[in-house]
N, C-alpha and C positions, 0 to 999 in steps of 0.2 A: 543856456535861457535859465534867466528866473521866470518864474510867473509870484509875484505876491498871494498870498502870504507860501510864503517855498525859503527851504532851507538849499544851498549849497555846505556838500561836505569837500573835507579832500585833507588827504596826508601830507607833510614835510619828518621824510627821516632826516635827522642831522647827526652825521658819529661826535659828534661833540661839540657842546657850548661850553661857554663861560658861563654862572650859572650867576654873577655878583655884577654885569653888562644889561645894561637895559637891549632892545632891539628895536628896526623901523621893520615894517610891513607895508611892501607899498601895491597899489593893488591898481585896473586898469578893467575898466568897467564903459561900456555903450551901452545908452539908454534910449531900447524901442520905441518908448508913448509916452504920450507927452498932454495936456489935460489944463483946464485953469488956472485947476490950484499948485498952488504953490508952497513949499513944495512937490513934486509929483512925485521921488524918491526920498527914501530910507532903507540903509542899512549897516547890516549893525557886524563888528565884524566880531571874530570873538575864539582866540587861540586855547588852549588845552582845555575851556570850557569859561572862561572868564572873557568877559566884555571887556577889546585895547580900544574901542573908534566905533565912533558915529558920523555915516555920509549923512548931507540931505541935499540935495538942489532939485535945481527944476530944467525941464525941458528933452528936446533927443541928441544925442551924439557923446562924440567920446571924455569923461572923465576920471582922472584920476585923486583917491585921495591914499595917504598913508596914518596910519594910525601904529602912534607909540606900543613898546610891548616890557610893562617893568620886567625887570631884571625876577629871575626867580622862575617863570614863567614857560619857561623855557626849557624841552629836557635834552639827553642824549638818547640817541633813540627814535621816538614815532611822535612824533606833532600835529594833534587834529584843527583844523583849519573853519569856520563854518562864516558860512557871507548870512544872511539872514535879513530876505525879507519881508519884513511883516505883513507888512497892507495895510499900517495903521493913519496913511495918511487920504486927504479928502480927495484923494484925483481916482477915476472908478479906474485905469489898469496901470501898473505898476509894472513894469515891462525890463529885466535888465539881466544885459549876455554879459558875463564872466571872459573879460579877452585875460590877464596875464593877470600873476602873484611874485612879488617881490621881496625875498627879507633878507635886510637883511643883519648881520648876525655876528657879537666877539667869540671866536676859539681861539682853546688854544692851541699851539705850535703843536699839536703830537698827531703824527702820520700815520697814512691808513695804510693799508699794503703798502711802503716801503717810501711813499709817493705825500711827497706834503706839496699842499698849491701858500703861500700866503705872499700879504707886503709890506714893506720894510716900512719903517717905523725908523731909521736914524738911529736907533737907539740897536744895544747887544740883546741879538732870542737866542733865548735856546731848543735848540731844535727836538723833541724827543719822539720814541718811537723808531727809529732808524735802527739798525740792528744788525746791518751789512757790513760785511767784510770791506767797501768803498764806496763812500758818496758822494755824490756830486750836485754841485747847489748852482743853476741854468738862473737865471736874467732875465724871464721872457715878457717881457714888460713890447718889446715888439715882437709877438710868436715866432712872423718869419721868421726871425736872421739874432735866435738867441744865442746869448753868449755867455759860456763855461763861469764863473765867474769864484771856485771852492770848489777841490777836488781829496780829500780826505777820510781816512780812514777809520769808516764806522763800527757800532758796539756799545758809545756811549754817547752822552748827551754832545750838543755837536753845537758850539756861540758860533754864531751870524748874523754878522750886522749889516742891511740893509740898505741902502734908499731912501728917503722918506717916497711915497707910494709910488715904488717900481712893482713889479710881482716879477718873483719866485716864484721856485719847483727848486725840492726838493728831492735828491730817491737815489733808494741803498737798489743796487742790485739786482738786486729778486723785484724793485719796480717797475722796471722799461713793461712794457706793453710790445709785442706783437699782431704784425697783423696778422689778422682773417683770412685778406686773398692780396696777392699782385696781379692788377690786370694788365695788362701793356697800354701803354702810355700810347694815346690820337697825337700825333704830332702830322698829319696827310692837312689838311694844305701848309711847309713851312709859308706863316705865315707872310714872316718877317719879307721873308726870301723871295718868293715867289710873287706877290701882289703890287702891282702901280696901282693902287684902287679902285676905287667906284664911287660913285654918285649916291643910288645908291644901293647899300650894303643891308643884308637881314642875316639872322644871327638866330641859332636855335638849334635841334638834336632834332639831325638828318634824316629819318622819316620824319617830321613838319616841314621840314623845307622844303622834301620832295614833292610835298603838298602846293607850298607857294608853288611854285615853279609854273607856274599861270599866271600870279600875278609881276612878277620877275618877269620873264614872256612882254605882259603888259606894257612893266615900264620900260621895254629895249628903246620897245615897236613905237613907243612911245620918244627917242629921244637920248632918253639916261640908259647912263649905261650903267650894269647890276652887278653886284657877288653876296654869293653866301657864304655860310662858317661856320663850321659846323663848331654848335658852344664846346664840346671838349677839344678840341685842336684852342681853341681862344684863353682855353684858363690853361689848359702846360703846353702855352708856346708864354703866357703876357705872367700869368698870375700861380705857378712854380703849384701847380692843376692840382688848388683850390679852390674852387665851384664861389665863386662869392661875383658880389656888383664892380670888387675894384676890377676882376682882368679884362669890364669889356670897356671902365676907364681908362685902364691900361695903353687899349686896345686903342680908342680915338685918341690919346696924348702920341702914343706913335704917329699913327694915323696923319696927323693932322703935322707933321712931324718929318715924317722920310716917304708919306703917300704924296703920288706927281699929281694922284685926283685926290679931294680928300671929301667924305663921303657929304652932304647933303642934305641925307633918311636915313634914320634910321628904324629898322623894323627885325620888333626883338621875337620870333615865334616858340611861344611853349601853350605847356596842354596843365593845369591841376585840377583838382578834385575840392571837392567842400569837405571833403570828412577825412586830412593826408594822416587822422591814425588811426582810420582804419577800426571806429566804431561801432560802424556796420560794415563794413565789407573789405578785403581784403584790399588798400590803396594799390593803385595805378602807380605803377614807375614815375618820377620826380621829372621834369618833363622839363622846367623853366631855366630858364639862360638868368 
């Protein structure tokens, strides 16, 4: 949170930059203060010491703004980003929460650690830095159904023509990552086989589902059928083990098409923290379905 006058400084590490091209820095903020003065808020944006943006707005709530970064400002390596609330408006308090930063920049197609991801342009690209004996190029536009586009010998610049707006990954022999650990898949219960549905459906971590047992008992006593499903079982059966909202959507679509009793109520049981990155203390396990 910025309380003007105050400056937030952070760095972005870029492994390669096309210095001849402009860039775009997008900032999302949440204004927490409001006053009769207009504007309430003023924020200066600097990249590597050069001012690239000035945002002024009024009132509380979310605001998004873009700053054009001229060619030559970004460098390969560490880049300083400063968000400066100077406190020079007529408002008695200027309080701004920084939500996120997003940098769009051009980079040459040079691999790092035998890996390169890039967007196709419809034209021939020369992929550099892939020195392995063999190189594979995958289309990863749909990451859960990636397709192999090219496999060839490495050791020399590789020419590849990708379709415009499609995402690709070029990987050398030494660029494949190794899982840090393997965990057993939670498949019980086999939802698509064993369940006929319920009026009231609860999804969450097993230890949290146990705590909502009295709530489910209450609804059962009032004439509703209830069903509690572990979040991991939903993820593994309906979304390939990826813990994303699409798993719940796939489950509900399956329920509508196949369950005899389609849920009328859905309860998502989770737990979170105001400090997910552990700045104050080690964060608790992620328990959001």
